[in-house]
RODO-2510 file (C-alpha; in nm, 4 decimals, decimal comma):
residues 295
     n   res          X          Y          Z
     1     m    23,3417    -6,6291     8,8439
     2     a    23,5082    -6,4490     9,1341
     3     a    23,8009    -6,5863     9,3312
     4     p    23,7076    -6,6964     9,6849
     5     s    23,9005    -6,4106     9,8506
     6     g    23,8356    -6,1514     9,5825
     7     g    24,1970    -6,1836     9,4673
     8     p    24,3963    -6,4591     9,2968
     9     l    24,3399    -6,8139     9,4116
    10     r    24,6339    -6,9280     9,6232
    11     i    24,7633    -7,2704     9,5195
    12     a    24,9770    -7,4606     9,7710
    13     t    25,2457    -7,6768     9,6130
    14     r    25,5827    -7,8329     9,6778
    15     g    25,8770    -7,6478     9,5318
    16     s    26,0168    -7,9161     9,3005
    17     a    26,0203    -7,8529     8,9279
    18     l    25,7539    -8,1194     8,8723
    19     a    25,5289    -7,9920     9,1524
    20     r    25,5539    -7,6366     9,0205
    21     w    25,4705    -7,7603     8,6699
    22     q    25,1602    -7,9324     8,8037
    23     a    25,0473    -7,6297     9,0025
    24     e    25,1059    -7,3990     8,7072
    25     r    24,9099    -7,6376     8,4866
    26     v    24,6146    -7,6159     8,7263
    27     a    24,6492    -7,2362     8,7337
    28     s    24,6375    -7,2337     8,3533
    29     l    24,3251    -7,4506     8,3499
    30     l    24,1551    -7,2240     8,6043
    31     a    24,2351    -6,9219     8,3878
    32     d    24,1123    -7,0865     8,0675
    33     r    23,7977    -7,2560     8,2001
    34     a    23,6906    -7,0410     8,4952
    35     g    23,8474    -6,7049     8,4152
    36     l    24,0328    -6,7042     8,7473
    37     a    24,3835    -6,5887     8,8286
    38     a    24,6024    -6,7898     9,0641
    39     e    24,9356    -6,7642     9,2415
    40     l    25,1595    -7,0308     9,3931
    41     v    25,2296    -7,0768     9,7626
    42     v    25,5414    -7,2958     9,7878
    43     v    25,5530    -7,5336    10,0856
    44     e    25,8423    -7,7541    10,1992
    45     t    25,7444    -8,1095    10,2961
    46     a    25,9118    -8,3803    10,5035
    47     g    25,9948    -8,5617    10,1805
    48     d    26,1754    -8,2514    10,0543
    49     r    26,3765    -8,2047    10,3739
    50     d    26,5042    -8,5640    10,3884
    51     l    26,6394    -8,6629    10,0490
    52     t    26,8307    -8,9733    10,1538
    53     s    26,6112    -9,1935    10,3763
    54     p    26,3826    -9,4501    10,2129
    55     i    26,0312    -9,3093    10,1822
    56     h    25,8828    -9,5856    10,3978
    57     a    26,1279    -9,4931    10,6747
    58     i    26,0175    -9,1281    10,6980
    59     g    25,6430    -9,1760    10,6940
    60     g    25,5569    -9,3577    10,3733
    61     t    25,2478    -9,2513    10,1821
    62     g    25,1711    -8,8846    10,2451
    63     v    25,5265    -8,7714    10,3121
    64     f    25,5062    -8,5320    10,0148
    65     v    25,1602    -8,3899    10,0840
    66     k    25,0897    -8,3361    10,4550
    67     e    25,2426    -7,9898    10,4885
    68     v    25,0820    -7,8787    10,1606
    69     q    24,7434    -7,9897    10,2903
    70     e    24,8012    -7,8134    10,6217
    71     a    24,8621    -7,4852    10,4392
    72     v    24,5087    -7,5107    10,2998
    73     r    24,3574    -7,6157    10,6320
    74     r    24,5178    -7,3136    10,8038
    75     g    24,3871    -7,0770    10,5362
    76     e    24,7304    -6,9924    10,3992
    77     a    24,6183    -7,1218    10,0577
    78     d    24,2848    -7,1910     9,8895
    79     l    24,3827    -7,5038     9,6948
    80     a    24,6450    -7,7772     9,7069
    81     v    24,7762    -7,9483     9,3935
    82     h    24,9275    -8,2962     9,4184
    83     s    25,0447    -8,5883     9,2145
    84     a    24,7424    -8,8034     9,2943
    85     k    24,9646    -9,1079     9,3468
    86     d    25,1255    -8,9370     9,6491
    87     l    24,7965    -8,9016     9,8377
    88     p    24,7173    -9,1301    10,1321
    89     a    24,3866    -9,3159    10,1214
    90     a    24,2237    -9,0859    10,3776
    91     t    24,1749    -8,7139    10,3156
    92     p    24,2355    -8,5001    10,6266
    93     d    23,9346    -8,3645    10,8135
    94     g    23,8185    -8,0340    10,6709
    95     l    23,9541    -8,0983    10,3214
    96     v    23,7979    -8,2563    10,0147
    97     l    23,9336    -8,3726     9,6795
    98     r    23,7294    -8,1702     9,4317
    99     a    23,9048    -8,2121     9,0986
   100     f    24,1129    -8,4568     8,8997
   101     p    24,1764    -8,2334     8,5963
   102     e    24,3720    -8,4732     8,3771
   103     r    24,5774    -8,7886     8,3664
   104     a    24,9000    -8,8383     8,1745
   105     d    25,0762    -9,1649     8,0874
   106     v    25,0114    -9,4057     8,3751
   107     r    25,3120    -9,6262     8,3045
   108     d    25,6429    -9,6582     8,4826
   109     a    25,9548    -9,5947     8,2782
   110     l    26,3054    -9,7372     8,2722
   111     v    26,5938    -9,4977     8,2185
   112     g    26,9318    -9,6410     8,1218
   113     s    26,8206    -9,9736     7,9733
   114     t    26,5201   -10,1666     7,8582
   115     l    26,4085   -10,4551     8,0771
   116     a    26,5138   -10,7118     7,8188
   117     d    26,8597   -10,5575     7,7855
   118     l    26,9374   -10,5527     8,1580
   119     r    27,2332   -10,7805     8,2174
   120     e    27,2157   -11,0764     8,4554
   121     g    27,2425   -10,9426     8,8110
   122     a    27,1881   -10,5833     8,7010
   123     t    27,1399   -10,3073     8,9587
   124     v    26,8149   -10,1100     8,9401
   125     a    26,7458    -9,7964     9,1439
   126     t    26,3941    -9,7281     9,2693
   127     g    26,2434    -9,5786     9,5819
   128     s    25,9197    -9,7745     9,5363
   129     v    25,8614   -10,1093     9,7051
   130     r    25,5753   -10,1659     9,4579
   131     r    25,8136   -10,1421     9,1643
   132     r    26,0782   -10,3497     9,3385
   133     v    25,8427   -10,6366     9,4217
   134     q    25,7014   -10,6599     9,0698
   135     l    26,0386   -10,6386     8,8970
   136     a    26,1874   -10,8968     9,1330
   137     a    25,9056   -11,1359     9,0447
   138     l    25,9914   -11,0949     8,6767
   139     r    26,3683   -11,0900     8,7206
   140     p    26,4828   -11,2538     9,0469
   141     d    26,8433   -11,1886     8,9455
   142     l    26,8106   -10,8104     8,9774
   143     t    26,9652   -10,6143     9,2640
   144     f    26,7880   -10,3023     9,3920
   145     v    26,9182    -9,9826     9,5490
   146     e    26,7321    -9,6842     9,6917
   147     l    26,6430    -9,3849     9,4732
   148     r    26,5508    -9,0459     9,6224
   149     g    26,5815    -8,6781     9,5315
   150     n    26,4460    -8,4542     9,2592
   151     m    26,4221    -8,5708     8,9009
   152     a    26,7647    -8,4378     8,8041
   153     t    26,9191    -8,6356     9,0902
   154     r    26,7269    -8,9465     8,9950
   155     l    26,8308    -8,9270     8,6319
   156     a    27,1938    -8,8717     8,7320
   157     k    27,1746    -9,1986     8,9246
   158     a    27,1305    -9,3790     8,5910
   159     a    27,5012    -9,3281     8,5276
   160     e    27,5861    -9,5200     8,8466
   161     v    27,3525    -9,8185     8,8032
   162     d    27,2141   -10,0216     8,5149
   163     a    26,8706    -9,8545     8,5186
   164     v    26,6417    -9,6358     8,7260
   165     v    26,2621    -9,6546     8,7413
   166     v    26,0495    -9,3399     8,7475
   167     a    25,6972    -9,2408     8,6449
   168     a    25,6720    -9,1788     8,2716
   169     a    25,4318    -8,8897     8,3363
   170     a    25,6961    -8,7024     8,5338
   171     l    25,9483    -8,7193     8,2499
   172     d    25,6849    -8,6257     7,9929
   173     r    25,5732    -8,3219     8,1934
   174     l    25,9304    -8,2021     8,2428
   175     g    26,0155    -8,2383     7,8735
   176     l    26,2532    -8,5283     7,9412
   177     a    26,0789    -8,8060     7,7501
   178     e    26,3905    -8,8668     7,5413
   179     r    26,5570    -9,0150     7,8517
   180     i    26,3094    -9,3041     7,8579
   181     a    26,4543    -9,6362     7,7418
   182     e    26,1261    -9,8240     7,7862
   183     r    25,7736    -9,7545     7,9055
   184     l    25,6656   -10,0609     8,1004
   185     e    25,3142   -10,1776     8,0184
   186     p    25,0727   -10,2352     8,3090
   187     a    25,0794   -10,6087     8,2374
   188     v    25,4494   -10,5960     8,3292
   189     l    25,4441   -10,3328     8,6033
   190     l    25,1053   -10,2291     8,7409
   191     p    25,1144    -9,8574     8,8290
   192     q    25,0635    -9,6961     9,1644
   193     v    24,7073    -9,5966     9,2549
   194     a    24,6177    -9,2780     9,0582
   195     q    24,9589    -9,2609     8,8885
   196     g    24,9756    -8,9879     8,6247
   197     a    24,6699    -8,8032     8,7567
   198     l    24,6623    -8,4543     8,9051
   199     a    24,4551    -8,4001     9,2197
   200     v    24,3291    -8,0697     9,3579
   201     e    24,1739    -8,0269     9,7007
   202     c    24,0226    -7,7406     9,8966
   203     r    23,8493    -7,6812    10,2276
   204     a    23,5257    -7,8756    10,2448
   205     q    23,3227    -7,5674    10,3364
   206     d    23,4775    -7,3417    10,0704
   207     a    23,1896    -7,3206     9,8244
   208     a    23,3629    -7,0704     9,5946
   209     a    23,6761    -7,2852     9,5603
   210     s    23,4612    -7,5934     9,5018
   211     e    23,2771    -7,4129     9,2238
   212     a    23,6049    -7,3102     9,0630
   213     l    23,7382    -7,6644     9,0749
   214     a    23,4204    -7,8062     8,9224
   215     a    23,5126    -7,6158     8,6068
   216     i    23,8420    -7,8037     8,5663
   217     d    23,7433    -8,1510     8,6856
   218     d    23,7541    -8,4296     8,4252
   219     p    23,4592    -8,6601     8,5049
   220     e    23,6179    -8,9615     8,3345
   221     v    23,9478    -8,9252     8,5192
   222     h    23,7571    -8,8614     8,8420
   223     r    23,5614    -9,1832     8,7943
   224     v    23,8574    -9,4136     8,7399
   225     v    24,0719    -9,2531     9,0094
   226     t    23,7806    -9,2913     9,2508
   227     a    23,7845    -9,6667     9,1870
   228     e    24,1594    -9,6907     9,2435
   229     r    24,1494    -9,4811     9,5605
   230     a    23,8556    -9,6851     9,6930
   231     f    24,0747    -9,9926     9,6559
   232     l    24,3521    -9,8243     9,8524
   233     g    24,1095    -9,7036    10,1172
   234     a    23,9574   -10,0477    10,1654
   235     l    24,3005   -10,1895    10,2453
   236     g    24,3203    -9,9576    10,5454
   237     g    24,4300    -9,5985    10,5846
   238     g    24,7709    -9,6995    10,7163
   239     c    24,8433    -9,9604    10,4511
   240     e    25,2090    -9,9450    10,3510
   241     l    25,2140   -10,2754    10,1633
   242     p    25,3077   -10,2719     9,7945
   243     v    24,9854   -10,1994     9,6049
   244     g    24,8967   -10,1017     9,2509
   245     a    24,5797   -10,0413     9,0549
   246     l    24,4698    -9,9259     8,7136
   247     a    24,1083    -9,8542     8,6217
   248     v    23,9697    -9,7719     8,2783
   249     l    23,6231    -9,6907     8,1521
   250     d    23,4419    -9,9792     7,9891
   251     g    23,1153    -9,8414     7,8541
   252     a    22,8991    -9,7490     8,1514
   253     a    23,1196    -9,9504     8,3860
   254     v    23,4686    -9,9188     8,5257
   255     r    23,7118   -10,2060     8,4761
   256     m    24,0105   -10,2351     8,7057
   257     e    24,3115   -10,4513     8,7774
   258     a    24,4610   -10,4324     9,1258
   259     l    24,7690   -10,5732     9,2955
   260     l    24,8691   -10,6467     9,6529
   261     a    25,1921   -10,7990     9,7801
   262     d    25,4101   -10,8381    10,0846
   263     p    25,7393   -10,6458    10,0638
   264     d    25,9329   -10,9750    10,0300
   265     a    25,6740   -11,1605     9,8197
   266     s    25,7969   -11,3392     9,5099
   267     a    25,4571   -11,3413     9,3379
   268     p    25,2382   -11,0325     9,3839
   269     r    24,8672   -11,1134     9,3741
   270     r    24,6450   -10,9528     9,1100
   271     s    24,2696   -10,9335     9,0737
   272     t    24,0442   -10,7832     8,8076
   273     g    23,6810   -10,6811     8,7987
   274     s    23,4190   -10,4490     8,6538
   275     d    23,1341   -10,2537     8,8088
   276     a    22,9158    -9,9512     8,7350
   277     d    22,9950    -9,8269     9,0875
   278     p    23,3666    -9,7351     9,1041
   279     e    23,3808    -9,7313     9,4839
   280     a    23,2124   -10,0703     9,5103
   281     l    23,4598   -10,2079     9,2575
   282     g    23,7579   -10,0827     9,4547
   283     r    23,6261   -10,2293     9,7797
   284     r    23,5494   -10,5647     9,6172
   285     l    23,8946   -10,6082     9,4653
   286     a    24,0559   -10,5152     9,7964
   287     a    23,8457   -10,7767     9,9747
   288     e    23,9372   -11,0407     9,7160
   289     l    24,3099   -10,9736     9,7465
   290     m    24,3014   -10,9623    10,1255
   291     e    24,1098   -11,2917    10,1269
   292     t    24,3764   -11,4610     9,9136
   293     d    24,6368   -11,3394    10,1606
   294     r    24,4845   -11,5371    10,4483
   295     p    24,6268   -11,8803    10,5395
***
């Protein structure tokens, strides 16, 4: 298989250690499964430039991906590699998500203490309203502070507070799993939509790139992530409310649990369902949760 430009495929990525790991992982898969060489094109995003403001204050969902996507749209790169959980519900015009190559541990992780060992009134650092809302429902005594920066910065914060919450997949991929005090099961903390999954997109009309990505796509991961992203999409492209979802294969069907809450809600709402059509499942659970939110 030939690269779209006749040379190495250009992969747009953020410059963080985790983003580079993900892009290099995709490059390795392309080499192994499609016989294609690739090189990285490092792009700085708004989320990388502002390391102190809460994510919701600087644009919310998409703050780590927009500039990376634009590099592909402008032709400066052939592919973009993302943490799928960072993607907004709507894909920009001219781009298409072609591959979800693999999914790591979907769970959130506590660093510094287990949940049970957190003292009364403990301080927990997290930049995610989704995590904050769910933990506050379990432990109303907890106090929360903002958490931003690269993984080294986030882990250093654990020395200043009682615990920090990060994605288990990120620590696993960076070889830092020993820092995890507890992996929180989805029944305790439902993950972000597509958490742990890698996502690769290209220009919609780039047939050669699409063919290359077909070789590394995992159909099972693609199917469950499609259900989760359909749930997010049905809530509205600009939805910044705390949401979570986790889909798994159940024979020929997809089974999913989804969550929706208000930022100050004390009891996030959950709904579960199963369907052979992952997109229909995502839309149905979104409708159910939005219906329960009405007076």
